[in-house]
Structures are given as C-alpha cells and as structure tokens.
MARBA-3410 file (N, C-alpha, C, O; in Angstrom, 1 decimal):
79
-18.6,-1.6,-0.8,-18.0,-0.9,-1.9,-17.0,-1.9,-2.6,-16.5,-2.8,-2.1 ~ -16.8,-1.6,-3.9,-15.9,-2.4,-4.7,-14.5,-2.0,-4.4,-14.2,-0.9,-4.0 ~ -13.6,-2.9,-4.6,-12.2,-2.6,-4.4,-11.4,-3.1,-5.6,-11.7,-4.0,-6.3 ~ -10.3,-2.4,-5.8,-9.4,-2.8,-6.9,-8.2,-3.6,-6.4,-7.4,-4.1,-7.2 ~ -8.1,-3.8,-5.1,-7.1,-4.6,-4.5,-7.6,-5.9,-4.0,-8.7,-5.9,-3.3
-6.9,-7.0,-4.3,-7.3,-8.3,-3.9,-7.2,-8.3,-2.4,-6.3,-7.7,-1.8 ~ -8.1,-9.1,-1.7,-8.0,-9.1,-0.2,-7.1,-10.2,0.3,-7.3,-10.6,1.5 ~ -6.2,-10.8,-0.5,-5.4,-11.9,0.0,-4.0,-11.4,0.3,-3.3,-10.8,-0.6 ~ -3.5,-11.6,1.5,-2.1,-11.3,1.9,-1.7,-9.9,1.7,-0.6,-9.7,1.3 ~ -2.5,-8.9,2.0,-2.2,-7.5,1.9,-1.8,-7.1,3.3,-2.5,-7.2,4.3
-0.6,-6.5,3.5,-0.1,-6.0,4.7,-0.4,-4.5,4.9,0.0,-3.8,4.0 ~ -1.1,-4.1,5.9,-1.3,-2.7,6.3,-0.5,-2.5,7.6,-1.0,-3.0,8.6 ~ 0.6,-1.9,7.5,1.5,-1.8,8.6,2.0,-3.1,9.0,2.7,-3.7,8.1 ~ 1.7,-3.6,10.1,2.2,-5.0,10.5,1.1,-6.0,10.5,1.4,-7.2,10.7 ~ -0.1,-5.6,10.1,-1.3,-6.5,10.1,-1.6,-7.0,8.7,-1.5,-6.2,7.8
-2.1,-8.2,8.6,-2.6,-8.7,7.3,-4.0,-8.1,7.1,-4.8,-8.1,8.1 ~ -4.3,-7.6,6.0,-5.7,-7.1,5.7,-6.7,-8.2,5.9,-7.9,-7.9,6.3 ~ -6.4,-9.4,5.6,-7.4,-10.5,5.7,-7.7,-10.7,7.2,-8.9,-11.1,7.5 ~ -6.8,-10.5,8.1,-7.1,-10.8,9.5,-7.8,-9.6,10.2,-8.2,-9.8,11.3 ~ -8.0,-8.5,9.5,-8.7,-7.4,10.1,-10.2,-7.6,10.1,-10.7,-8.1,9.0
-10.9,-7.2,11.1,-12.4,-7.3,11.0,-12.9,-6.0,10.3,-12.1,-5.1,10.0 ~ -14.2,-6.0,10.1,-14.8,-4.9,9.3,-14.6,-3.6,10.0,-14.4,-2.5,9.3 ~ -14.6,-3.5,11.3,-14.5,-2.3,12.0,-13.1,-1.7,11.8,-12.9,-0.5,11.6 ~ -12.1,-2.6,11.8,-10.7,-2.1,11.6,-10.5,-1.6,10.2,-9.8,-0.6,10.0 ~ -11.1,-2.3,9.2,-11.0,-1.8,7.8,-11.7,-0.5,7.7,-11.2,0.4,6.9
-12.8,-0.3,8.4,-13.5,1.0,8.3,-12.7,2.1,8.9,-12.6,3.2,8.3 ~ -12.0,1.9,10.0,-11.2,2.9,10.7,-10.0,3.2,9.7,-9.6,4.4,9.6 ~ -9.4,2.2,9.1,-8.3,2.4,8.2,-8.8,3.3,7.0,-8.0,4.2,6.6 ~ -9.9,3.0,6.4,-10.5,3.8,5.3,-10.7,5.3,5.8,-10.5,6.2,5.1 ~ -11.3,5.4,7.0,-11.5,6.8,7.5,-10.2,7.5,7.7,-10.1,8.7,7.5
-9.2,6.8,8.2,-7.9,7.5,8.3,-7.3,8.0,7.0,-6.8,9.0,6.9 ~ -7.5,7.1,6.0,-7.1,7.5,4.6,-7.8,8.7,4.1,-7.3,9.5,3.4 ~ -9.1,8.8,4.4,-10.0,9.8,3.8,-10.0,11.1,4.7,-10.5,12.1,4.2 ~ -9.6,11.0,5.9,-9.6,12.1,6.8,-8.6,13.2,6.4,-7.4,12.8,6.2 ~ -9.0,14.4,6.2,-8.1,15.5,5.7,-7.4,15.0,4.4,-6.2,15.1,4.3
-8.1,14.6,3.4,-7.5,14.0,2.2,-6.7,15.0,1.4,-5.8,14.5,0.7 ~ -6.9,16.2,1.5,-6.2,17.2,0.8,-5.0,17.7,1.5,-4.3,18.6,1.0 ~ -4.7,17.2,2.7,-3.6,17.7,3.5,-2.7,16.5,3.8,-3.1,15.3,3.6 ~ -1.4,16.8,4.2,-0.5,15.7,4.5,-1.1,14.8,5.7,-1.8,15.4,6.6 ~ -0.8,13.6,5.7,-1.4,12.7,6.7,-0.8,12.9,8.1,0.4,13.3,8.2
-1.6,12.8,9.1,-1.1,13.0,10.5,-0.9,11.6,11.2,-0.5,11.6,12.3 ~ -1.2,10.6,10.5,-1.1,9.2,11.1,0.2,8.6,10.7,0.4,8.4,9.5 ~ 1.0,8.2,11.6,2.3,7.7,11.4,2.2,6.3,10.7,3.0,6.0,9.8 ~ 1.3,5.5,11.0,1.2,4.1,10.4,0.8,4.2,8.9,1.4,3.5,8.1 ~ -0.1,5.2,8.6,-0.4,5.4,7.2,0.8,6.0,6.4,1.0,5.6,5.3
1.5,6.9,7.0,2.6,7.5,6.4,3.7,6.5,6.1,4.4,6.5,5.1 ~ 4.0,5.6,7.1,5.0,4.5,6.9,4.6,3.6,5.7,5.5,3.2,4.9 ~ 3.4,3.2,5.7,2.9,2.3,4.6,3.1,3.0,3.2,3.5,2.4,2.3 ~ 2.7,4.3,3.2,2.8,5.0,1.9,4.3,5.2,1.5,4.6,5.1,0.3 ~ 5.2,5.4,2.4,6.6,5.5,2.1,7.2,4.2,1.6,8.1,4.2,0.7
6.8,3.1,2.2,7.4,1.8,1.9,6.8,1.1,0.7,7.3,0.1,0.2 ~ 5.6,1.5,0.3,4.9,0.8,-0.7,5.5,1.0,-2.1,5.7,2.1,-2.5 ~ 5.8,-0.1,-2.8,6.3,0.0,-4.2,5.3,-0.6,-5.1,5.0,-1.8,-5.1 ~ 4.8,0.2,-6.0,3.7,-0.2,-6.9,4.1,-1.3,-7.8,3.4,-2.2,-8.1 ~ 5.3,-1.2,-8.3,5.8,-2.2,-9.3,6.0,-3.6,-8.7,5.7,-4.6,-9.3
6.4,-3.6,-7.4,6.6,-4.9,-6.7,5.3,-5.5,-6.4,5.1,-6.7,-6.4 ~ 4.3,-4.7,-6.0,3.0,-5.2,-5.6,1.9,-5.1,-6.7,0.7,-5.1,-6.4 ~ 2.4,-5.1,-7.9,1.4,-5.1,-9.0,0.5,-6.3,-9.1,-0.7,-6.1,-9.5 ~ 0.9,-7.4,-8.6,0.1,-8.6,-8.7,-1.1,-8.6,-7.7,-1.9,-9.4,-7.8 ~ -1.1,-7.7,-6.8,-2.1,-7.6,-5.8,-3.3,-6.8,-6.3,-4.4,-6.8,-5.6
-3.3,-6.3,-7.5,-4.4,-5.6,-8.1,-5.2,-6.5,-9.0,-4.6,-7.4,-9.6 ~ -6.5,-6.2,-9.1,-7.3,-7.1,-9.9,-7.1,-6.8,-11.4,-7.1,-7.8,-12.2 ~ -6.8,-5.6,-11.8,-6.5,-5.3,-13.2,-5.1,-4.8,-13.3,-4.7,-3.7,-13.3 ~ -4.2,-5.8,-13.5,-2.8,-5.6,-13.6,-2.4,-4.7,-14.8,-1.5,-3.9,-14.8 ~ -3.1,-4.9,-15.9,-2.8,-4.2,-17.1,-3.1,-2.7,-16.9,-2.3,-1.9,-17.5
-4.0,-2.3,-16.1,-4.3,-0.9,-15.8,-3.2,-0.3,-15.0,-2.8,0.8,-15.2 ~ -2.7,-1.1,-14.1,-1.6,-0.6,-13.2,-0.3,-0.5,-14.1,0.4,0.5,-13.9 ~ -0.1,-1.4,-15.0,1.1,-1.3,-15.9,1.0,0.0,-16.7,2.0,0.7,-16.9 ~ -0.2,0.3,-17.3,-0.4,1.5,-18.1,-0.2,2.7,-17.2,0.5,3.7,-17.7 ~ -0.7,2.7,-16.0,-0.5,3.8,-15.1,1.0,4.1,-14.8,1.5,5.2,-14.9
1.8,3.0,-14.6,3.2,3.2,-14.3,3.9,3.7,-15.6,4.8,4.5,-15.5 ~ 3.5,3.2,-16.8,4.1,3.7,-18.0,3.9,5.2,-18.2,4.8,5.9,-18.6 ~ 2.6,5.6,-18.0,2.3,7.0,-18.1,3.0,7.8,-17.1,3.5,8.9,-17.4 ~ 3.2,7.3,-15.9,3.9,8.1,-14.9,5.3,8.3,-15.2,5.9,9.3,-15.1 ~ 6.0,7.2,-15.8,7.4,7.3,-16.2,7.6,8.2,-17.3,8.6,8.8,-17.5
6.6,8.3,-18.2,6.7,9.2,-19.4,6.4,10.7,-19.0,6.6,11.6,-19.8 ~ 5.9,10.9,-17.8,5.7,12.2,-17.3,4.3,12.8,-17.6,4.0,14.0,-17.5 ~ 3.3,11.9,-17.9,1.9,12.3,-18.1,1.2,12.7,-16.9,0.3,13.5,-16.9 ~ 1.6,12.2,-15.7,0.9,12.4,-14.5,1.7,13.4,-13.6,1.3,13.7,-12.5
END
C-alpha cells in the first residue's frame, strides 16, 4: 500500500519504523485499525497519539504543502 509518511527515522513508541520488520508493521497497522470508531485500547498507540505534534513532524510527510493546508484549515475551524 502507498504511504504518505516517509519511512526514514519515524519513531513508533520507542522503536524506529525503519528497524521494524514487515510483520511488526502489519501488527501496528492492525492495532490502528482495530475498533477504529472506538477509543483505542492499546497504551502504546495512545501514548504516540498524545505525544505526536503535527507541526513539528511536518517534514516527515511526502506532501508538506497538504499538511500545511490541513493545519491552516484546522486552525480556522473548518475541521
């Protein structure tokens, strides 16, 4: 599948995403998609979501201009 996040130096919890094998990446994706409409039950995913700052990590996305527009729309109250 295509990704909008570059695979270089991305930290998921305490691990670098580059260092994870394909099985670990699949488990991580399944954790994210499991019960997607409900609050997460996984502490590691919850911690990453609480600590992640979109503006600080903007350079990790392939289309930085789209992220900037998203942040602008969010700040204006469109989302």
